[in-house]
ZAMARGU-4260 file (C-alpha; in steps of 0.2 Angstrom, whole numbers, plus 5000, padded with zeros to 4 digits):
<rodrens>
0) 5233/5911/5204 | 5225/5907/5220 | 5208/5907/5213 | 5213/5896/5199 | 5221/5883/5211
5) 5204/5883/5220 | 5195/5877/5205 | 5206/5863/5202 | 5199/5845/5205 | 5200/5841/5224
10) 5211/5827/5231 | 5206/5819/5247 | 5216/5805/5255 | 5209/5792/5267 | 5221/5785/5280
15) 5218/5770/5291 | 5222/5752/5294 | 5213/5737/5286 | 5195/5735/5292 | 5194/5754/5297
20) 5180/5756/5285 | 5189/5767/5272 | 5180/5758/5257 | 5163/5760/5264 | 5166/5778/5269
25) 5174/5782/5252 | 5158/5776/5243 | 5147/5787/5253 | 5158/5802/5250 | 5157/5798/5231
30) 5138/5799/5232 | 5137/5815/5242 | 5151/5826/5234 | 5152/5818/5217 | 5170/5813/5219
35) 5178/5797/5212 | 5186/5784/5223 | 5203/5778/5217 | 5211/5763/5225 | 5228/5756/5219
40) 5221/5739/5215 | 5207/5746/5204 | 5219/5758/5195 | 5231/5744/5191 | 5218/5732/5184
45) 5209/5746/5174 | 5226/5752/5167 | 5231/5734/5162 | 5214/5731/5154 | 5215/5747/5144
50) 5232/5743/5138 | 5239/5760/5142 | 5258/5762/5142 | 5259/5762/5161 | 5247/5748/5161
55) 5258/5737/5150 | 5273/5741/5161 | 5263/5736/5176 | 5257/5720/5168 | 5274/5715/5163
60) 5280/5717/5181 | 5265/5708/5188 | 5267/5693/5176 | 5285/5692/5181 | 5280/5690/5200
65) 5287/5707/5205 | 5280/5722/5214 | 5274/5737/5203 | 5285/5751/5206 | 5280/5768/5214
70) 5284/5776/5197 | 5272/5765/5187 | 5258/5768/5200 | 5261/5787/5199 | 5261/5786/5180
75) 5244/5776/5180 | 5237/5789/5193 | 5243/5803/5182 | 5233/5796/5167 | 5218/5793/5178
80) 5217/5810/5185 | 5216/5817/5168 | 5200/5808/5164 | 5184/5818/5163 | 5175/5809/5178
85) 5189/5815/5190 | 5187/5833/5186 | 5175/5836/5202 | 5188/5828/5213 | 5195/5811/5219
90) 5197/5801/5235 | 5213/5791/5236 | 5210/5775/5246 | 5226/5764/5249 | 5238/5776/5241
95) 5250/5783/5246 | 5256/5770/5258 | 5273/5777/5263 | 5280/5794/5264 | 5291/5791/5249
100) 5274/5788/5239 | 5267/5804/5247 | 5282/5814/5241 | 5280/5807/5223 | 5261/5811/5224
105) 5265/5829/5229 | 5276/5831/5214 | 5262/5824/5203 | 5250/5836/5210 | 5262/5850/5207
110) 5262/5846/5189 | 5243/5846/5188 | 5241/5862/5198 | 5232/5852/5211 | 5235/5850/5230
115) 5229/5838/5244 | 5214/5846/5251 | 5213/5835/5266 | 5221/5819/5272 | 5208/5811/5284
120) 5215/5798/5297 | 5202/5785/5303 | 5208/5782/5320 | 5204/5764/5328 | 5208/5754/5343
125) 5219/5740/5339 | 5212/5727/5351 | 5195/5732/5347 | 5199/5730/5328 | 5206/5713/5330
130) 5190/5708/5339 | 5179/5716/5326 | 5187/5708/5311 | 5192/5691/5318 | 5174/5688/5324
135) 5166/5691/5306 | 5158/5677/5296 | 5145/5676/5282 | 5132/5665/5275 | 5139/5655/5261
140) 5123/5655/5251 | 5117/5673/5252 | 5131/5683/5259 | 5122/5689/5275 | 5135/5695/5288
145) 5137/5690/5306 | 5148/5692/5321 | 5153/5681/5335 | 5150/5695/5348 | 5139/5708/5339
150) 5127/5699/5327 | 5124/5681/5329 | 5109/5672/5319 | 5093/5669/5329 | 5096/5650/5327
155) 5115/5646/5330 | 5123/5641/5313 | 5107/5645/5303 | 5106/5661/5292 | 5091/5672/5297
160) 5090/5678/5279 | 5089/5662/5269 | 5090/5647/5281 | 5107/5641/5275 | 5118/5632/5287
165) 5134/5635/5277 | 5144/5648/5286 | 5161/5655/5280 | 5175/5665/5287 | 5189/5673/5277
170) 5206/5666/5280 | 5214/5683/5282 | 5201/5688/5296 | 5210/5676/5309 | 5215/5686/5324
175) 5234/5683/5321 | 5233/5689/5303 | 5223/5704/5308 | 5236/5709/5322 | 5250/5706/5309
180) 5242/5718/5297 | 5239/5731/5310 | 5257/5730/5315 | 5262/5732/5297 | 5251/5747/5295
185) 5258/5756/5310 | 5276/5753/5304 | 5274/5758/5286 | 5259/5769/5284 | 5255/5777/5300
190) 5270/5789/5297 | 5259/5797/5284 | 5249/5804/5298 | 5264/5815/5304 | 5268/5819/5286
195) 5251/5827/5282 | 5250/5834/5299 | 5266/5844/5296 | 5258/5850/5279 | 5243/5856/5289
200) 5230/5846/5279 | 5228/5832/5292 | 5211/5828/5300 | 5207/5814/5312 | 5191/5806/5317
205) 5186/5791/5328 | 5182/5777/5317 | 5176/5765/5331 | 5158/5772/5332 | 5143/5769/5321
210) 5145/5770/5302 | 5132/5784/5300 | 5141/5794/5314 | 5157/5792/5305 | 5150/5797/5288
215) 5143/5813/5296 | 5160/5818/5304 | 5168/5814/5287 | 5156/5824/5278 | 5159/5839/5289
220) 5178/5838/5286 | 5176/5836/5267 | 5164/5851/5266 | 5176/5862/5275 | 5191/5855/5264
225) 5182/5859/5248
</rodrens>
């Protein structure tokens, strides 16, 4: 039985607050290990577009202005895990967000004969994260990214790439908004770190370093977990 379980598609979870780089790192893990990144938002949109039973249920809730229940999300995830491209393994990005959702995910994986291979926490410094995110802005014409402290254009207000003077900042990148999102993360999602630590599948890495260094550290953890 143990050998059979080991052949089941892998399940990895990326934990970390907004701006920690989960999306970027998940895409790199996809390429290196042949895994499929699954985010809650993408799952919901795809299920609604496909018109699945769970997707129709989600659509009805969203059109009524409600929040899609954990049960519906789990049903959508169950359908997605059964698809052919997920048979190498998946990376869950943005789910679970709470220990209640984590318990529901455990029940689903019991059904499919799978398990959590690793839950990887991207650890960040809150004050540094506020500075990192709130200082971001982009060229409105070509999308080139800049930062107040770390990457300013050579000519103030003028894009190095295309010469445009139209710069944009995202509304949710304001310092107050970022701080609020981090607070919400610690209150609601950070308990997952303890949850997966108790289960013996937690790994943590410093996510404040260079992107390539984080990718290397993640790759080592995933290689061991697989």
